[in-house]
VEXGULUM-893092 format. One record per residue (C-alpha): chain; x, y, z. Coordinates in pm, 1 decimal, always signed. Example, Ala and Ser with C-alpha at 12.3 -4.5 7.8 and 13.67 -1.06 7.14 Angstrom:
// VEXGULUM-893092
   c       east      north         up
   A    +1230.0     -450.0     +780.0
   A    +1367.0     -106.0     +714.0
This chain:
// VEXGULUM-893092
   c       east      north         up
   A      -21.9      -22.9      +29.1
   A     +128.3     +354.8      -81.4
   A     +102.0     +586.9     +167.2
   A     -129.0     +887.7      +67.5
   A      +42.9    +1132.8     +362.6
   A     +320.0    +1155.6     +138.1
   A     +143.7    +1201.7     -184.3
   A       -7.0    +1481.0      -58.3
   A     +308.8    +1642.3      +67.7
   A     +413.8    +1614.5     -244.0
   A     +197.5    +1792.7     -411.8
   A     +165.7    +2081.3     -128.7
   A      +34.4    +2360.9     -270.8
   A     +335.8    +2599.2      -82.2
   A     +562.7    +2489.2     -314.6
   A     +574.2    +2628.4     -643.9
   A     +356.7    +2519.0     -920.2
   A     +685.7    +2545.3    -1154.5
   A     +947.0    +2424.5     -900.7
   A     +754.9    +2142.1     -758.1
   A     +966.6    +1857.0     -928.2
   A    +1289.0    +1935.8     -774.5
   A    +1097.5    +2010.7     -410.5
   A     +982.2    +1658.5     -419.2
   A    +1346.3    +1497.2     -483.0
   A    +1479.3    +1709.7     -216.9
   A    +1197.7    +1524.0       -0.8
   A    +1324.6    +1193.1     -176.7
   A    +1633.7    +1244.6      -39.9
   A    +1577.6    +1406.0     +291.4
   A    +1367.2    +1096.7     +341.2
   A    +1673.6     +894.0     +370.7
   A    +1550.7     +710.9      +84.9
   A    +1910.2     +686.3     -121.4
   A    +2082.6     +686.7     +214.7
   A    +2360.3     +387.3     +162.2
   A    +2429.2     +284.8     +521.9
   A    +1972.2     +323.4     +637.4
   A    +1814.9      -33.8     +623.7
   A    +1721.1     -128.6     +281.4
   A    +1371.5      -23.2     +183.3
   A    +1074.0     -295.1     +218.3
   A     +849.2     -368.7      -78.2
   A     +586.7      -86.6       +5.7
   A     +907.8     +194.3      +27.5
   A    +1042.8      +55.5     -308.6
   A     +705.6      +56.9     -478.8
   A     +686.3     +419.2     -328.8
   A    +1006.7     +548.7     -480.3
   A     +965.7     +405.8     -799.4
   A     +643.9     +629.6     -848.7
   A     +795.6     +918.2     -723.0
   A    +1092.5     +864.1     -950.0
   A     +843.0     +872.6    -1245.6
   A     +641.3    +1200.5    -1142.7
   A     +999.7    +1349.2    -1091.2
   A    +1097.7    +1221.1    -1449.4
   A     +708.3    +1396.6    -1597.7
   A     +727.1    +1695.9    -1408.4
   A    +1075.6    +1791.5    -1503.0
   A     +933.8    +1733.4    -1881.8
   A     +642.3    +1943.5    -1798.9
   A     +834.7    +2219.7    -1653.2
   A    +1132.7    +2213.1    -1941.8
   A     +851.5    +2304.9    -2178.5
   A     +710.3    +2562.4    -2007.5
   A    +1066.7    +2736.0    -1970.6
   A    +1088.8    +2686.1    -2351.2
   A    +1380.9    +2439.6    -2297.0
   A    +1476.6    +2125.5    -2465.4
   A    +1214.4    +1811.7    -2328.8
   A    +1040.0    +1500.8    -2462.4
   A     +714.6    +1610.6    -2635.9
   A     +545.3    +1315.9    -2566.6
   A     +563.7    +1328.0    -2208.7
   A     +516.2    +1677.7    -2188.4
   A     +207.5    +1666.2    -2351.6
   A      +52.0    +1389.1    -2254.3
   A     +113.0    +1478.0    -1871.0
   A     -201.6    +1424.2    -1755.7
   A     -276.8    +1054.0    -1888.8
   A      +78.7     +948.8    -1792.6
   A      +60.1    +1071.1    -1420.9
   A     -326.3     +863.4    -1380.7
   A     -171.6     +589.2    -1556.3
   A     +178.3     +587.0    -1340.6
   A      -18.3     +628.8     -993.9
   A     -254.9     +365.5    -1116.1
   A       +3.5     +145.4    -1158.7
   A     +116.7     +113.3     -806.3
   A     -167.1     +214.5     -624.0
   A     -405.2      -96.5     -715.4
   A     -517.3     -162.7     -351.7
   A     -495.6     +145.9     -245.9
   A     -872.3     +245.6      -50.4
   A    -1079.9     +484.5     -187.1
   A     -945.0     +789.5     -212.6
   A     -807.6    +1065.9     -397.2
   A     -458.1    +1074.5     -625.1
   A     -382.5    +1357.3     -796.3
   A     -461.8    +1336.0    -1157.5
   A     -280.5    +1639.3    -1280.5
   A      +60.0    +1767.5    -1272.4
   A      +54.5    +2108.1    -1110.9
   A     +193.8    +2386.5    -1387.9
   A     +190.7    +2773.4    -1457.9
   A     -175.0    +2770.4    -1516.1
   A     -262.4    +2480.5    -1358.9
   A     -343.2    +2588.2     -971.2
   A     -555.5    +2215.8     -854.2
   A     -592.1    +1909.2     -881.8
   A     -821.5    +1670.1    -1022.0
   A     -871.0    +1357.8     -863.0
   A     -991.2    +1063.4     -985.3
   A    -1211.2     +888.7     -672.3
   A    -1137.0     +466.1     -668.9
   A    -1436.5     +249.7     -567.7
   A    -1320.7      -69.2     -304.2
   A    -1469.4     -306.2     -587.7
   A    -1242.7     -145.8     -919.8
   A    -1128.9     -417.4    -1106.1
   A     -756.0     -426.6    -1096.3
   A     -633.9     -413.8    -1474.9
   A     -599.6      -64.9    -1564.1
   A     -870.5      +72.5    -1783.7
   A     -783.2     +114.1    -2152.0
   A     -727.3     +485.9    -2307.4
   A    -1062.9     +446.8    -2520.8
   A    -1263.9     +403.2    -2174.9
   A    -1079.3     +710.0    -2001.0
   A    -1247.9     +918.6    -2283.1
   A     -952.3    +1069.0    -2384.0
   A     -801.3    +1073.4    -2761.3
   A     -483.4     +912.6    -2849.2
   A     -212.1    +1093.8    -2920.2
   A      -79.8    +1009.7    -3287.1
   A     +276.3     +965.8    -3329.2
   A     +312.8    +1131.8    -3673.8
   A     +111.8    +1468.9    -3765.0
   A     +180.6    +1735.2    -3958.2
   A      +80.0    +2026.7    -3632.3
   A     +479.9    +2057.3    -3582.2
   A     +697.9    +2341.1    -3579.3
   A    +1006.2    +2230.2    -3889.8
   A    +1358.9    +2284.6    -3756.9
   A    +1369.2    +2586.8    -4103.7
   A    +1094.9    +2778.4    -3962.6
   A    +1274.5    +2831.4    -3671.3
   A    +1485.5    +3173.7    -3579.5
   A    +1796.6    +3016.0    -3753.8
   A    +1955.9    +3353.4    -3587.2
   A    +1900.4    +3159.6    -3228.2
   A    +1909.1    +2819.2    -3225.7
   A    +2120.3    +2642.0    -3043.3
   A    +2465.4    +2522.2    -3250.1
   A    +2730.6    +2270.7    -3150.0
   A    +3048.7    +2428.0    -3002.3
   A    +3321.1    +2579.3    -3252.7
   A    +3605.6    +2732.9    -3298.8
   A    +3608.2    +2817.3    -3623.8
   A    +3560.8    +3214.3    -3775.0
   A    +3224.6    +3314.1    -3865.5
   A    +3040.1    +3286.1    -4139.8
   A    +3078.9    +3676.2    -4283.3
   A    +3519.0    +3620.2    -4229.0
   A    +3525.5    +3343.1    -4520.0
   A    +3237.1    +3552.7    -4713.0
   A    +3473.3    +3871.4    -4669.2
   A    +3724.5    +3608.5    -4781.1
   A    +3525.6    +3513.7    -5098.0
   A    +3467.3    +3840.8    -5230.0
   A    +3763.2    +3976.0    -5219.2
   A    +3889.4    +3643.5    -5415.3
   A    +3622.5    +3714.8    -5612.4
   A    +3737.3    +4113.8    -5697.6
   A    +4122.2    +4056.9    -5723.1
   A    +4029.8    +3856.7    -5984.0
   A    +3822.8    +4149.1    -6175.2
   A    +3945.5    +4470.2    -6361.7
   A    +3731.6    +4800.5    -6230.3
   A    +3415.8    +4829.5    -6024.6
   A    +3221.5    +4524.3    -6100.8
   A    +2812.4    +4545.6    -6030.1
   A    +2826.2    +4142.6    -6018.2
   A    +3013.6    +4150.6    -5681.3
   A    +2828.2    +4428.0    -5537.6
   A    +2502.5    +4221.1    -5550.4
   A    +2649.2    +3925.6    -5390.9
   A    +2777.4    +4141.1    -5138.6
   A    +2453.5    +4295.6    -5096.6
   A    +2262.0    +3944.8    -5078.1
   A    +2534.8    +3761.6    -4855.4
   A    +2438.5    +4051.5    -4566.9
   A    +2107.7    +3968.2    -4654.4
   A    +2175.4    +3652.3    -4552.8
   A    +2365.3    +3692.9    -4251.3
   A    +2078.4    +3943.0    -4170.3
   A    +1845.8    +3708.1    -4125.9
   A    +2000.3    +3359.0    -4012.8
   A    +2296.8    +3506.7    -3827.4
   A    +2631.6    +3514.6    -3813.0
   A    +2800.3    +3164.8    -3659.4
   A    +3124.1    +2973.4    -3730.4
   A    +3109.1    +2820.1    -4030.9
   A    +3133.9    +2490.6    -3931.2
   A    +2819.1    +2507.1    -3790.2
   A    +2574.6    +2579.4    -4090.6
   A    +2383.5    +2319.7    -4195.3
   A    +2081.7    +2311.0    -4496.2
   A    +1843.4    +2334.8    -4234.3
   A    +1959.1    +2675.2    -4280.3
   A    +1973.4    +2730.8    -4639.3
   A    +1595.9    +2589.1    -4618.6
   A    +1477.8    +2874.0    -4383.9
   A    +1681.0    +3160.9    -4592.7
   A    +1510.2    +3006.0    -4913.7
   A    +1141.2    +3028.2    -4695.8
   A    +1217.7    +3367.1    -4563.6
   A    +1343.6    +3526.4    -4890.0
   A    +1008.0    +3362.3    -5086.8
   A     +837.7    +3723.1    -4986.6
   A    +1087.7    +3910.3    -5079.7
   A    +1003.0    +4173.1    -5313.4
   A    +1148.8    +4126.7    -5697.7
   A    +1163.0    +4462.8    -5719.1
   A    +1454.6    +4714.3    -5550.3
   A    +1157.0    +4995.1    -5548.8
   A     +950.4    +4763.6    -5284.5
   A    +1250.0    +4699.7    -5041.5
   A    +1311.0    +5013.2    -4847.2
   A    +1584.1    +5128.5    -4761.3
   A    +1471.6    +5260.1    -4365.7
   A    +1307.6    +4891.8    -4330.1
   A    +1544.9    +4600.9    -4178.8
   A    +1528.6    +4296.7    -4434.7
   A    +1265.8    +4119.1    -4183.1
   A    +1002.4    +4451.8    -4184.5
   A    +1054.0    +4391.5    -4577.7
   A     +940.2    +4033.5    -4574.3
   A     +667.6    +4087.6    -4285.7
   A     +528.8    +4373.9    -4496.1
   A     +486.6    +4121.8    -4817.0
   A     +394.4    +3813.4    -4672.0
   A      +52.9    +3878.2    -4883.4
   A     +242.0    +3902.5    -5191.0
   A     +113.8    +4206.2    -5273.1
   A     +467.2    +4296.6    -5464.5
   A     +604.3    +4051.0    -5688.4
   A     +804.2    +3785.8    -5545.6
   A    +1149.8    +3677.4    -5664.1
   A    +1140.9    +3420.9    -5961.5
   A    +1267.2    +3076.4    -5898.9
   A    +1606.1    +3108.0    -6112.7
   A    +1661.7    +3449.8    -5969.6
   A    +1614.9    +3293.4    -5601.2
   A    +1796.0    +2954.9    -5701.7
   A    +2057.8    +3104.6    -5922.6
   A    +2121.9    +3435.8    -5751.9
   A    +2071.0    +3434.3    -5386.7
   A    +2106.4    +3059.7    -5264.3
   A    +2380.9    +3039.5    -5526.7
   A    +2606.7    +3316.2    -5382.3
   A    +2544.8    +3195.5    -5031.4
   A    +2659.0    +2822.2    -5111.3
   A    +2970.8    +2925.5    -5248.0
   A    +3086.5    +3147.4    -4981.1
   A    +2997.3    +2891.1    -4725.4
   A    +3204.6    +2652.2    -4939.9
   A    +3495.3    +2870.3    -4993.7
   A    +3671.5    +2854.5    -4729.9
   A    +3649.9    +2511.5    -4678.4
   A    +4017.5    +2464.8    -4811.6
   A    +4140.6    +2737.6    -4597.4
   A    +3966.1    +2684.5    -4249.2
   A    +3896.2    +2297.0    -4226.7
   A    +3557.2    +2236.0    -4255.6
   A    +3324.7    +1985.5    -4416.2
   A    +3102.9    +2169.1    -4709.6
   A    +2755.6    +2120.6    -4765.9
   A    +2659.7    +1874.3    -4990.7
   A    +2393.6    +1705.9    -5175.9
   A    +2084.5    +1864.0    -5014.0
   A    +1782.4    +1865.2    -5118.9
   A    +1619.2    +2220.3    -5075.4
   A    +1247.9    +2280.8    -5152.3
   A    +1168.0    +2564.0    -5305.8
   A     +810.4    +2795.2    -5294.8
   A     +561.3    +2721.8    -5530.7
   A     +532.4    +3097.0    -5539.2
   A     +840.9    +3121.8    -5706.4
   A     +785.0    +3189.2    -6062.8
   A     +955.6    +2862.3    -6318.5
   A    +1205.5    +2980.3    -6572.3
   A     +963.5    +3066.3    -6905.4
   A    +1187.3    +2878.0    -7222.5
   A    +1244.5    +3084.1    -7554.1
   A     +979.4    +3030.2    -7727.4
   A    +1025.6    +3086.1    -8148.4
   A     +929.9    +3411.9    -8367.5
   A     +702.1    +3358.8    -8649.3
   A     +870.2    +3536.1    -8989.4
   A     +620.6    +3797.0    -8961.6
   A     +736.0    +3890.1    -8652.6
   A    +1141.4    +3840.8    -8717.5
   A    +1086.7    +4087.7    -9046.1
   A     +856.5    +4300.0    -8795.3
   A    +1208.6    +4315.1    -8608.7
   A    +1468.9    +4406.9    -8872.2
   A    +1241.7    +4671.0    -9013.4
   A    +1176.4    +4879.3    -8666.4
   A    +1603.0    +4810.5    -8580.2
   A    +1698.4    +4935.2    -8932.3
   A    +1420.1    +5213.4    -8861.4
   A    +1600.3    +5347.2    -8563.3
   A    +1891.5    +5457.7    -8717.5
   A    +2110.1    +5253.7    -8394.3
   A    +2367.3    +5020.9    -8481.5
   A    +2299.2    +4816.1    -8233.5
   A    +1905.2    +4771.4    -8291.6
   A    +1986.3    +4717.5    -8644.8
   A    +2245.1    +4463.4    -8654.6
   A    +2228.2    +4236.8    -8314.1
   A    +1942.7    +4086.2    -8418.5
   A    +2067.5    +4022.2    -8729.9
   A    +2366.3    +3878.0    -8588.8
   A    +2211.6    +3665.3    -8387.7
   A    +2014.5    +3464.9    -8591.2
   A    +2268.2    +3447.5    -8893.5
   A    +2568.3    +3310.1    -8580.1
   A    +2360.7    +3157.9    -8277.1
   A    +2532.3    +3391.5    -8097.1
   A    +2524.0    +3558.3    -7729.6
   A    +2402.1    +3846.1    -7676.0
   A    +2652.1    +3959.6    -7476.8
   A    +2922.0    +3842.5    -7654.3
   A    +2804.6    +3995.8    -8016.8
   A    +2819.7    +4336.4    -7771.7
   A    +3176.8    +4341.6    -7672.5
   A    +3296.5    +4192.8    -8058.7
   A    +3641.4    +4508.4    -8205.1
   A    +3709.4    +4511.7    -8559.1
   A    +4038.0    +4303.7    -8505.5
   A    +3846.0    +4005.2    -8354.2
   A    +3725.0    +3948.0    -8693.3
   A    +3943.5    +3747.6    -9001.0
   A    +3893.5    +3525.1    -9244.8
   A    +3969.3    +3234.0    -9143.6
   A    +3953.6    +3014.3    -9445.8
   A    +3935.5    +3175.4    -9787.2
   A    +3631.2    +3353.1    -9830.5
   A    +3519.2    +3239.9    -9512.0
   A    +3513.4    +3516.4    -9274.6
   A    +3485.5    +3460.8    -8887.5
   A    +3467.3    +3664.1    -8589.2
   A    +3666.3    +3526.8    -8257.9
   A    +3746.7    +3686.0    -7896.1
   A    +4029.2    +3727.9    -7765.6
   A    +3850.0    +3680.0    -7367.1
   A    +4000.3    +3976.8    -7292.1
   A    +3950.5    +4390.8    -7431.6
   A    +4117.8    +4704.4    -7377.1
   A    +3877.4    +4974.2    -7331.5
   A    +3975.7    +5319.1    -7166.3
   A    +4345.3    +5228.8    -7105.8
   A    +4120.3    +4849.3    -6880.4
   A    +4204.1    +4538.1    -6998.5
   A    +3857.5    +4354.6    -6932.4
   A    +3710.8    +4028.4    -6963.1
   A    +3424.7    +3962.5    -7204.9
   A    +3152.2    +3838.8    -7034.2
   A    +3140.8    +3479.4    -7137.9
   A    +2981.0    +3172.8    -7028.7
   A    +3206.9    +2941.3    -7101.2
   A    +3543.0    +2830.4    -7252.0
   A    +3362.9    +2693.2    -7599.6
   A    +3258.1    +3041.0    -7635.7
   A    +3624.2    +3140.0    -7673.4
   A    +3657.9    +2940.7    -8076.3
   A    +3567.0    +3127.0    -8365.9
   A    +3216.5    +3149.3    -8489.3
   A    +3114.1    +3213.1    -8831.2
   A    +2997.2    +3501.8    -9039.3
   A    +2747.6    +3446.5    -9304.6
   A    +2796.0    +3566.7    -9643.9
   A    +2495.4    +3786.2    -9609.4
   A    +2713.3    +3973.2    -9409.7
   A    +3000.9    +4002.4    -9683.1
   A    +2727.7    +4136.7    -9954.3
   A    +2618.4    +4387.9    -9765.0
   A    +2951.4    +4551.6    -9621.9
   A    +2897.5    +4520.3    -9230.3
   A    +3185.6    +4224.7    -9249.8
   A    +3492.5    +4484.3    -9424.7
   A    +3314.9    +4811.2    -9235.1
   A    +3338.4    +4614.5    -8868.7
   A    +3735.4    +4468.8    -9013.2
   A    +3844.2    +4842.5    -9037.6
   A    +3738.5    +4936.4    -8674.6
   A    +4085.3    +4792.4    -8546.1
   A    +4055.2    +4758.2    -8150.9
   A    +3762.0    +4948.0    -8137.0
   A    +3419.9    +4787.0    -8034.1
   A    +3176.3    +4806.8    -8289.8
   A    +2932.6    +4854.2    -8069.5
   A    +3044.3    +5165.7    -7891.3
   A    +2693.9    +5298.7    -7805.0
   A    +2654.8    +5063.5    -7614.6
   A    +3007.7    +4977.9    -7473.9
   A    +3033.4    +5264.8    -7304.2
   A    +2811.8    +5224.4    -7050.0
   A    +2906.6    +5020.8    -6743.0
   A    +2717.8    +4694.8    -6772.8
   A    +2687.6    +4702.1    -7154.5
   A    +2553.9    +4339.9    -7157.8
   A    +2274.6    +4462.0    -6906.8
   A    +2211.5    +4779.7    -7118.5
   A    +2216.7    +4564.0    -7451.6
   A    +1950.3    +4328.9    -7278.0
   A    +1730.9    +4626.1    -7193.9
   A    +1734.4    +4777.6    -7510.0
   A    +1621.5    +4524.6    -7687.6
   A    +1329.9    +4444.4    -7506.0
   A    +1291.1    +4799.7    -7544.6
   A    +1313.9    +4721.3    -7943.8
   A    +1077.2    +4421.9    -7923.5
   A     +787.7    +4643.9    -7754.2
   A     +842.4    +4881.9    -7997.3
   A     +826.8    +4648.9    -8330.6
   A     +490.0    +4568.5    -8124.4
   A     +539.7    +4194.3    -8165.5
   A     +642.6    +4043.3    -7818.4
   A     +257.7    +3923.9    -7723.7
   A     +472.3    +3633.1    -7519.5
   A     +754.4    +3658.5    -7237.0
   A     +920.9    +3372.2    -7435.7
   A     +974.5    +3557.0    -7709.2
   A    +1265.0    +3761.7    -7657.4
   A    +1622.6    +3845.7    -7797.2
   A    +1740.4    +3458.6    -7715.5
   A    +1479.8    +3316.1    -7949.2
   A    +1677.7    +3449.0    -8231.7
   A    +1987.4    +3250.0    -8137.0
   A    +1674.5    +2909.3    -8074.6
   A    +1607.5    +2958.1    -8419.2
   A    +1900.8    +2978.2    -8597.3
   A    +1951.6    +2628.9    -8414.4
   A    +1630.1    +2495.2    -8481.7
   A    +1730.3    +2575.8    -8817.0
   A    +2056.1    +2440.0    -8842.0
   A    +1921.2    +2097.9    -8733.0
   A    +1675.1    +2147.1    -8971.9
   A    +1942.0    +2134.8    -9264.7
   A    +2083.6    +1782.3    -9103.0
   A    +2400.3    +2028.1    -8992.7
   A    +2571.0    +1807.0    -8813.3
   A    +2520.3    +1826.1    -8374.9
   A    +2861.3    +1862.4    -8305.0
   A    +2951.8    +2111.2    -8540.2
   A    +2622.0    +2309.0    -8422.7
   A    +2766.6    +2305.0    -8091.9
   A    +3104.6    +2452.1    -8168.3
   A    +2889.6    +2722.8    -8418.0
   A    +2685.1    +2864.5    -8092.4
   A    +2973.9    +2820.0    -7836.4
   A    +2792.0    +2537.3    -7669.6
   A    +3065.5    +2315.9    -7464.2
   A    +3084.6    +1970.8    -7709.2
   A    +3011.6    +1616.9    -7527.6
   A    +2701.6    +1435.6    -7454.4
   A    +2929.7    +1180.7    -7639.2
   A    +3282.2    +1037.4    -7493.4
   A    +3324.9    +1063.7    -7911.1
   A    +3257.9    +1404.6    -7947.6
   A    +3550.2    +1546.9    -7717.1
   A    +3800.2    +1397.5    -7981.4
   A    +3953.1    +1556.4    -8277.6
   A    +3947.2    +1921.8    -8326.1
   A    +3812.9    +2183.3    -8083.6
   A    +3699.9    +2401.6    -8394.9
   A    +3498.4    +2410.6    -8690.3
   A    +3693.6    +2282.7    -9033.1
   A    +3712.2    +2419.1    -9318.2
   A    +3438.5    +2245.3    -9492.0
   A    +3190.9    +2278.0    -9135.2
   A    +3262.2    +2624.2    -9176.0
   A    +3154.4    +2698.0    -9511.8
   A    +2894.8    +2491.4    -9480.6
   A    +2773.2    +2760.7    -9200.0
   A    +2896.7    +3051.9    -9385.9
   A    +2663.5    +2964.0    -9738.6
   A    +2377.2    +2815.2    -9489.2
   A    +1982.5    +2934.2    -9704.7
   A    +1835.0    +3215.5    -9531.2
   A    +1471.9    +3175.7    -9514.6
   A    +1297.8    +3271.4    -9818.4
   A    +1000.1    +3424.6    -9612.3
   A    +1176.2    +3676.1    -9473.0
   A    +1274.6    +4006.0    -9625.6
   A    +1647.6    +4116.1    -9551.2
   A    +1675.5    +4385.8    -9842.3
   A    +1644.3    +4637.7    -9562.3
   A    +2014.1    +4567.3    -9475.4
   A    +2138.4    +4635.0    -9841.2
   A    +2273.9    +4964.4    -9894.9
   A    +2342.7    +5063.2    -9488.5
   A    +2588.6    +5360.8    -9386.1
   A    +2762.6    +5214.9    -9107.7
   A    +2956.2    +5419.4    -8982.9
   A    +2629.8    +5698.2    -8984.0
   A    +2409.6    +5414.0    -8781.4
   A    +2732.3    +5391.4    -8504.3
   A    +2786.7    +5762.0    -8479.3
   A    +2412.8    +5800.2    -8395.7
   A    +2353.2    +5815.9    -7985.5
   A    +2042.7    +5767.0    -7787.4
   A    +1784.7    +5974.3    -7659.0
   A    +1537.3    +5963.0    -7360.1
   A    +1277.3    +5952.8    -7663.6
   A    +1425.8    +5687.2    -7810.9
   A    +1522.7    +5900.4    -8179.9
   A    +1902.3    +5895.5    -8207.0
   A    +2075.7    +6195.3    -8263.0
   A    +2356.7    +6215.7    -8513.6
   A    +2715.3    +6319.1    -8304.9
């Protein structure tokens, strides 16, 4: 039989509710139960000891939960059930009296008695008989780790440097490899500081994939347009202000390849210097509000015709010639913008090509041409039509000068060119879908070359793609042979597109024209 006198003492109302498990333990010790020199406990005392140990265990988990400390969620959430069950297990033969059925907590100051009848069955009642709903082991009603405030979560002890130190080293190394001011580095610095503001600056080896997922979960509300990010607000205030998504959020490509990619690069950059393991193989989830990338769509013949006519009519060399170059060479806009006269040469008899040296000198400063990969540095063939209209010979005569000087005088020629080409599409009134853009011209060349059964490996070299879906493709020359080059120089042009608008152009006049705010060019 268990003494209920001791039980009453245990639940004394004079003991603060949040301290009773520890007071309980003190009573046990004071009672001499753990006294090694005392007499061995009787069977009844041993049962009482086990009962009290169980109640202390339950009380500790409840107190830890209230204090926001680590705890056993199953015990803390089901404390009432466990107390009833535990007391019943050690009190089968107790006389009819009340036993505590509910733990004292900071918000529950009274206990609920459970009355036992003398003839009550000795078997423990089932959960169904008690009228209590069984707790499910698996539930969606939990808080994932990535939704916690990662600035203050407990992390392992570490003697490694902070993320801010590694990220600063990463940016410094990038800046050292560039010449002059680089907008990409400025953007990267801004995004890395955003990560630290949202996730915290911790020892670099204590970050996990959970931190990356938490970053994604926060910036899914980050406005896509910078004008919707007031400078006087903190990052979290900006995010909270857009949880209703009244301002367009980041696109999936921007979130993944812009924000997250630079964080991962910086985070992993110091592993050899500071000796820690990088985060690899993490399967991260992206929100459905992150707009997927829209693939370029082909342009119809009538739209290409309208684009060419509008470009020539603008009186600007880039508007007139960049779309035609893209359609006849398949090369990327950023590379075409940075061509100089010295990049043009006659590779084979009657076959003219263009090839960038990778770096160019501008205003007495050498800078890198924005190429996507090493394959972009191979030569590409200029179609015979470009020779016929006089563009190739005019370009060659420019020497070390940029062909598209109106663009290259700007701080970011590639970005500006992309904006101007988008504006040209709007002026031509042909942009009916987001997939109809300048890149569609490059895609049109690739599709046309495929339809004319030009060998895939040759198509890849002409447009600047890396060679090698198959091991055999990696052998041989990494540049077009004379026969292949002649195929591209004479490749039939779509007869449904009238290119006569390009004949008789004055390229010097076009190159001298400057843009104005009203989009009407003026001659220097």
